[in-house]
C-alpha positions as CSV (number, residue, x, y, z in Angstrom):
1,M,-0.2,-0.1,0.0
2,G,3.1,2.2,0.5
3,R,4.0,2.5,-3.4
4,G,0.0,3.0,-3.8
5,R,0.1,6.4,-1.5
6,W,3.2,7.8,-3.2
7,L,1.0,6.9,-7.1
8,I,-1.7,8.7,-5.3
9,L,0.3,11.6,-4.3
10,A,1.7,11.6,-8.1
11,V,-1.4,12.1,-9.9
12,W,-2.8,14.2,-6.7
13,L,0.4,16.7,-7.4
14,Y,-0.1,15.8,-11.8
15,G,-3.8,17.2,-11.6
16,V,-3.0,20.4,-9.5
17,T,-0.2,21.2,-12.0
18,N,-2.8,20.7,-14.6
19,Y,-6.0,23.0,-13.6
20,L,-3.8,25.4,-12.5
21,D,-2.6,26.1,-16.1
22,R,-6.2,24.9,-17.7
23,V,-8.3,27.7,-15.1
24,A,-5.6,30.5,-15.3
25,M,-7.5,32.2,-18.8
26,S,-10.8,32.0,-16.8
27,F,-9.8,34.1,-13.8
28,A,-7.6,36.2,-16.4
29,G,-10.5,36.7,-18.4
30,P,-11.9,39.6,-17.3
31,A,-8.3,41.4,-17.2
32,I,-8.1,40.3,-21.1
33,M,-10.7,41.5,-22.4
34,K,-10.4,44.9,-21.4
35,S,-6.9,45.3,-21.8
36,L,-7.1,43.8,-25.8
37,H,-10.6,45.0,-26.3
38,I,-11.7,41.3,-26.9
39,S,-15.5,40.5,-26.7
40,P,-17.7,38.2,-24.7
41,A,-18.2,35.8,-27.5
42,T,-14.7,36.3,-29.3
43,F,-13.7,35.1,-25.7
44,G,-15.7,32.9,-25.2
45,A,-14.3,31.1,-28.7
46,I,-10.9,31.2,-26.9
47,L,-12.0,29.3,-24.0
48,S,-14.0,26.8,-26.5
49,S,-10.6,26.3,-28.3
50,F,-8.6,25.0,-25.4
51,S,-11.8,21.9,-25.3
52,V,-11.3,21.6,-29.5
53,G,-7.6,20.6,-28.7
54,Y,-8.0,18.4,-25.9
55,A,-11.0,16.5,-27.6
56,L,-8.6,15.5,-30.2
57,S,-6.4,14.2,-28.2
58,Q,-8.5,11.9,-25.7
59,L,-8.7,8.9,-28.3
60,P,-5.1,8.7,-29.6
61,G,-4.3,9.1,-25.6
62,G,-5.9,6.4,-24.2
63,I,-4.7,4.2,-27.2
64,L,-1.3,4.9,-26.5
65,A,-2.1,4.6,-22.8
66,D,-3.0,0.8,-23.4
67,R,0.0,-0.2,-25.7
68,W,2.4,2.3,-24.2
69,K,3.8,2.2,-20.5
70,P,1.8,5.4,-19.1
71,K,4.8,7.2,-17.2
72,P,6.5,8.6,-20.4
73,I,3.5,9.8,-21.6
74,L,2.6,11.8,-17.5
75,I,6.5,13.3,-18.1
76,V,6.7,14.8,-21.9
77,A,2.9,16.2,-21.5
78,P,4.1,18.7,-18.5
79,L,7.0,20.2,-20.5
80,L,4.9,21.1,-23.1
81,W,2.3,22.9,-21.2
82,A,4.8,24.9,-19.6
83,V,5.9,25.8,-23.1
84,L,2.6,26.5,-24.2
85,T,1.5,28.2,-21.1
86,G,4.4,30.9,-21.1
87,V,3.9,31.7,-24.4
88,T,0.3,32.8,-23.7
89,G,1.5,35.4,-21.6
90,L,3.8,36.8,-25.3
91,V,0.7,36.7,-26.9
92,S,-2.0,40.0,-27.7
93,T,-4.3,38.9,-30.5
94,A,-7.9,36.4,-30.7
95,S,-6.3,34.2,-33.1
96,A,-2.6,33.5,-31.1
97,F,-4.7,32.4,-27.8
98,I,-6.8,30.2,-29.9
99,A,-4.0,28.6,-31.8
100,L,-2.4,28.4,-28.5
101,R,-5.4,27.0,-26.5
102,V,-5.3,24.4,-28.8
103,G,-2.2,23.2,-28.2
104,L,-2.9,23.6,-24.4
105,G,-5.7,21.4,-24.9
106,I,-3.6,18.6,-27.4
107,A,-1.1,18.3,-24.8
108,E,-3.0,18.1,-21.7
109,G,-5.5,15.8,-23.6
110,I,-3.6,13.4,-24.5
111,A,-1.8,12.5,-21.1
112,L,-6.1,12.1,-19.6
113,G,-6.1,7.7,-21.0
114,A,-2.6,7.7,-19.0
115,I,-3.7,8.9,-15.7
116,F,-7.1,7.2,-16.0
117,K,-5.1,4.1,-16.7
118,I,-2.6,4.3,-13.7
119,Q,-5.4,4.8,-11.4
120,F,-7.4,2.3,-11.9
121,D,-5.4,-0.8,-13.1
122,N,-3.8,0.2,-9.8
123,F,-6.4,-0.1,-7.5
124,P,-9.4,-2.7,-7.1
125,S,-13.1,-1.9,-7.9
126,E,-13.7,-1.2,-4.3
127,H,-11.2,1.4,-3.5
128,R,-12.0,3.1,-7.3
129,S,-14.4,5.8,-5.7
130,L,-12.0,7.0,-3.3
131,V,-9.1,6.5,-5.5
132,A,-10.9,8.8,-8.1
133,S,-11.9,10.9,-5.4
134,I,-8.7,11.9,-3.8
135,G,-7.0,12.3,-8.1
136,L,-9.5,14.6,-9.0
137,T,-9.8,16.4,-6.0
138,P,-7.5,19.1,-7.9
139,I,-10.3,20.1,-10.2
140,A,-11.4,22.3,-7.0
141,V,-8.2,22.6,-5.5
142,A,-6.8,23.8,-8.7
143,P,-9.2,26.6,-9.2
144,A,-9.5,27.4,-5.3
145,L,-5.7,28.1,-5.8
146,A,-5.5,29.8,-9.2
147,G,-8.6,32.6,-8.5
148,P,-6.8,33.7,-5.7
149,L,-3.3,33.7,-7.2
150,V,-4.1,34.8,-10.5
151,G,-6.2,38.0,-9.1
152,T,-3.2,38.9,-7.2
153,L,-0.9,38.6,-10.2
154,V,-2.8,40.5,-12.8
155,S,-3.9,43.5,-10.3
156,A,-0.3,43.6,-9.6
157,D,1.9,43.2,-12.4
158,G,-0.7,42.1,-15.2
159,W,-2.0,39.2,-16.8
160,Q,0.5,38.1,-18.6
161,A,2.3,37.3,-15.3
162,A,0.1,35.2,-14.3
163,F,1.0,32.8,-17.5
164,F,4.9,33.1,-17.0
165,A,4.4,32.1,-13.3
166,L,2.6,29.1,-14.1
167,T,5.3,27.5,-15.9
168,V,7.4,26.3,-13.2
169,P,4.9,23.8,-11.6
170,S,4.5,22.0,-15.0
171,I,8.4,21.6,-15.4
172,A,8.2,20.5,-11.4
173,I,5.3,18.1,-11.8
174,A,7.2,16.4,-14.8
175,V,10.4,15.0,-12.7
176,V,8.1,14.4,-9.7
177,N,6.6,11.4,-12.3
178,Y,9.9,10.1,-13.2
179,F,10.5,9.6,-9.9
180,L,7.2,8.5,-7.9
181,I,4.8,7.1,-11.3
182,P,5.8,2.5,-11.5
183,N,7.0,1.2,-14.4
184,R,4.3,-1.2,-14.1
185,S,0.8,-2.1,-12.1
186,L,1.1,-2.8,-8.5
187,L,-1.6,-5.3,-8.6
188,E,0.7,-7.3,-10.5
189,G,2.5,-10.3,-9.2
190,E,6.6,-9.5,-7.8
191,H,8.2,-10.9,-10.8
192,S,4.9,-10.6,-13.2
193,T,6.0,-9.3,-16.4
194,S,2.4,-9.7,-18.6
195,R,-0.6,-7.2,-18.9
196,P,-4.2,-7.7,-20.0
197,K,-4.5,-7.2,-23.7
198,A,-5.3,-4.2,-25.0
199,G,-9.0,-4.1,-26.6
200,S,-10.0,-2.3,-30.0
201,F,-11.8,0.5,-30.5
202,S,-14.7,-1.4,-32.2
203,E,-15.0,-4.0,-29.6
204,I,-15.6,-0.8,-27.1
205,V,-18.0,1.1,-29.5
206,R,-20.5,-1.8,-29.5
207,L,-21.2,-1.2,-25.7
208,R,-24.5,0.2,-24.7
209,S,-22.2,1.6,-21.2
210,F,-20.1,3.3,-23.6
211,W,-22.5,5.0,-25.3
212,V,-24.9,6.2,-22.4
213,I,-21.6,7.4,-20.4
214,A,-20.9,9.6,-23.2
215,A,-23.4,11.2,-23.6
216,T,-23.5,11.6,-20.1
217,W,-20.2,12.8,-19.8
218,F,-21.0,15.2,-22.8
219,C,-24.4,16.4,-20.9
220,F,-22.0,17.0,-17.7
221,N,-18.8,18.8,-19.4
222,F,-21.4,21.3,-20.9
223,A,-22.3,22.5,-17.3
224,Y,-18.9,21.9,-15.9
225,W,-16.9,24.1,-18.5
226,G,-19.6,26.6,-18.4
227,Y,-19.5,26.8,-15.3
228,N,-15.5,26.9,-15.4
229,G,-15.2,29.3,-18.1
230,W,-17.5,31.6,-17.0
231,M,-18.4,31.9,-13.6
232,P,-15.7,34.4,-12.8
233,S,-16.9,36.6,-15.6
234,F,-20.4,36.1,-14.1
235,L,-19.1,37.9,-10.6
236,A,-17.3,40.3,-12.7
237,M,-20.0,41.5,-14.9
238,E,-23.2,40.3,-14.1
239,R,-22.6,41.4,-10.2
240,H,-20.1,44.0,-10.4
241,V,-17.2,42.3,-8.4
242,D,-14.0,44.0,-8.8
243,I,-10.9,41.8,-10.6
244,K,-9.3,41.2,-6.9
245,T,-12.3,40.6,-4.9
246,M,-13.6,38.1,-8.2
247,G,-10.8,36.3,-7.5
248,Y,-11.0,35.6,-4.1
249,L,-15.0,35.0,-4.2
250,G,-14.3,33.2,-7.4
251,G,-11.7,30.4,-5.4
252,L,-14.8,30.2,-2.7
253,P,-17.1,28.3,-4.5
254,F,-13.9,25.7,-5.7
255,A,-12.6,24.9,-2.0
256,I,-16.7,24.0,-1.5
257,G,-16.9,21.7,-4.0
258,L,-13.3,20.3,-2.7
259,I,-15.3,19.5,0.1
260,G,-18.1,17.7,-1.7
261,M,-15.5,15.6,-3.7
262,I,-14.3,14.4,-0.8
263,F,-17.6,13.6,1.1
264,F,-19.0,12.0,-2.1
265,G,-16.0,9.8,-2.3
266,W,-16.0,8.3,1.0
267,L,-19.8,7.9,0.3
268,G,-19.5,6.6,-2.8
269,T,-16.8,3.6,-1.3
270,R,-19.2,2.8,1.9
271,M,-22.2,3.1,-0.8
272,H,-20.2,1.9,-4.0
273,K,-23.6,-0.4,-4.9
274,Y,-25.7,2.8,-4.9
275,R,-23.2,4.6,-7.7
276,P,-25.4,5.6,-10.1
277,Q,-28.2,7.2,-8.0
278,L,-25.5,9.2,-6.4
279,L,-24.8,10.3,-9.6
280,A,-28.0,11.9,-10.3
281,V,-28.0,13.5,-7.1
282,C,-25.3,15.3,-7.7
283,Y,-26.5,16.4,-10.7
284,L,-30.0,17.6,-9.6
285,G,-28.1,19.3,-6.8
286,A,-25.7,21.2,-9.4
287,A,-28.7,22.5,-11.2
288,A,-30.6,23.8,-8.6
289,G,-27.6,25.6,-7.4
290,L,-27.0,27.7,-11.0
291,F,-31.1,28.5,-10.9
292,I,-30.2,29.9,-6.9
293,A,-26.6,31.6,-8.6
294,Y,-29.0,33.8,-10.6
295,S,-32.0,34.4,-9.0
296,A,-30.4,35.4,-5.8
297,A,-30.6,39.7,-5.1
298,S,-27.2,39.6,-3.9
299,V,-23.6,39.2,-4.4
300,S,-23.2,36.6,-1.1
301,G,-26.5,35.2,-2.3
302,S,-25.3,34.0,-6.1
303,V,-22.1,33.1,-4.1
304,A,-24.0,31.0,-2.2
305,G,-25.4,29.4,-5.5
306,L,-22.0,29.1,-7.2
307,S,-20.7,27.1,-3.9
308,M,-23.4,24.8,-3.8
309,T,-23.4,24.0,-7.9
310,A,-19.5,23.8,-7.5
311,F,-20.3,21.4,-4.2
312,F,-22.6,18.6,-6.3
313,L,-20.6,19.4,-10.2
314,F,-16.9,18.1,-8.5
315,S,-18.6,15.9,-6.2
316,G,-19.9,14.2,-9.7
317,T,-16.9,13.6,-11.2
318,S,-15.2,11.0,-9.1
319,G,-18.6,8.9,-9.7
320,I,-18.7,8.7,-13.3
321,Y,-14.8,7.7,-13.4
322,A,-15.9,4.9,-10.6
323,L,-18.2,3.5,-13.4
324,A,-16.5,4.1,-16.4
325,A,-13.9,2.0,-14.9
326,D,-16.3,-0.8,-13.1
327,L,-17.9,-0.9,-17.1
328,S,-14.8,-0.5,-19.1
329,P,-13.0,-4.2,-20.2
330,D,-9.6,-4.9,-18.9
331,G,-6.7,-4.0,-20.7
332,S,-8.8,-1.4,-22.6
333,R,-9.4,1.3,-19.7
334,G,-7.2,4.0,-21.7
335,T,-9.4,3.3,-24.8
336,Y,-12.8,3.3,-23.7
337,W,-12.3,6.4,-21.2
338,G,-9.9,8.2,-24.1
339,A,-12.9,7.4,-26.7
340,V,-15.6,8.2,-24.1
341,S,-13.7,11.7,-23.0
342,A,-13.0,12.2,-26.6
343,L,-17.3,12.4,-27.4
344,G,-18.4,14.3,-23.9
345,Q,-15.3,17.3,-24.3
346,L,-17.2,18.2,-27.3
347,A,-19.5,19.9,-25.3
348,G,-16.2,21.3,-23.4
349,A,-15.4,23.1,-26.9
350,L,-19.5,23.9,-27.4
351,A,-20.5,25.4,-23.7
352,P,-18.2,28.5,-23.3
353,I,-18.5,29.4,-27.1
354,T,-22.1,29.1,-26.7
355,V,-22.8,31.0,-23.1
356,G,-20.4,34.0,-24.8
357,Q,-22.8,34.0,-27.8
358,L,-25.9,33.9,-25.4
359,I,-24.4,36.5,-23.6
360,S,-23.5,39.0,-26.2
361,L,-27.3,38.5,-27.9
362,T,-29.3,39.1,-25.0
363,G,-26.8,40.6,-22.4
364,T,-27.3,38.8,-19.3
365,F,-26.1,35.5,-18.3
366,S,-30.0,34.1,-17.9
367,T,-30.0,32.3,-21.2
368,G,-26.5,30.3,-20.9
369,L,-27.0,29.3,-17.5
370,S,-30.8,27.9,-18.4
371,V,-28.8,25.9,-20.8
372,M,-26.5,24.2,-18.4
373,I,-29.2,23.5,-16.3
374,V,-31.0,21.6,-19.2
375,M,-28.3,19.7,-19.5
376,L,-27.1,18.5,-15.9
377,L,-31.0,17.6,-16.3
378,I,-30.5,15.3,-18.8
379,A,-27.2,13.7,-17.7
380,C,-29.2,12.4,-14.2
381,A,-31.7,10.8,-16.5
382,L,-29.1,9.4,-18.6
383,V,-27.0,7.7,-15.6
384,L,-30.0,6.1,-14.1
385,L,-30.3,4.4,-17.5
386,L,-26.9,2.6,-16.0
387,L,-28.7,0.6,-13.0
388,L,-29.3,-2.5,-15.4
389,D,-25.1,-2.8,-16.7
390,Y,-23.9,-1.3,-13.0
391,R,-25.9,-4.0,-11.2
392,S,-24.8,-6.8,-13.6
393,K,-20.8,-5.9,-13.6
394,L,-21.0,-5.8,-9.5
395,Q,-22.4,-9.5,-9.5
396,S,-19.6,-10.4,-11.7
397,F,-17.0,-8.7,-9.1
398,N,-18.8,-10.7,-6.3
399,S,-18.6,-14.0,-8.2
400,A,-14.9,-13.5,-8.9
401,V,-13.9,-12.8,-5.3
402,P,-13.6,-16.4,-4.3
403,Q,-11.2,-16.9,-6.9
404,R,-8.9,-14.0,-6.0
405,Q,-9.0,-15.1,-2.2
406,G,-8.1,-18.6,-3.3
């Protein structure tokens, strides 16, 4: 278990660095739009461009993770982030921002299959919800750190300083991964060199669970990236909060999201038989939070609604990761999740630009938030379709327990 703890630590640090780079643009957004005279619609395109590259690289990254070892991917990828993030601080046109964000999306997306595989090939099913929860806490921790960090840097030295500063942790995590990530699965025998045979993509797309999980992930990601991309600007533009204060207030919901993620990771392990139902609760709670955030009469009420959204939105991530890991074929987890994520991340490309266009057309955030709420309600309905698939998989796990113990 000691080696497992070091692996979890490496994955956690990797995730913090990954998401710091990813969300910095959102927190720097108001300053960038103001200094470069960029409209919300154009900035929405800049935000969406990351997800275009991210979506394109999911399936190739998953296939590489299944056929090669994940470790080299997880060393090279952060070095690419460092270069692309640093160069972002040097550009001044929308087209240059878009090109760099597409490149950053490719560099980060190519490694997602390796992260998914290295987590779930190294821990048994009953522990996957907790492992996923710990591994995914950076999606709440990083924005909570990025808000005050980026807000302070932008206020003191301009938005460019934030991107220059973020090159340092990207280089550091490449070094950490070299030393902490194992070369083979911790579940393999001490002298075993065999690995489960990687399945083909054509086998994966014939699975019903693949399409349901992909559709659920698509709807979730629309709300998730709409929230991540526009929440800071919502506070600045709709609620008229100044940039520095927005950085701190914008970080608060993510801190609340961290609490929710840890709680539901623990709950998902204790109640692992009910993972689809727990996910449905998370999606409903996030939708309710978005409604409260916009309809609230005060800034504090909006922050409370955004915090409620973050609590349930981030809580829902570990559950679907664990669910996908259980339903994916052995030996093909990287390809399975890469394919799921490729389809799901299309929503990450659509959400920011769609919300930006709606803001420009209507002059309000109400329509964009309404679309995000509808997407969460659809995700809730979809995940419940996996009840029978998951129960069948649980029965197969239970029947295999005596053989493993023997």
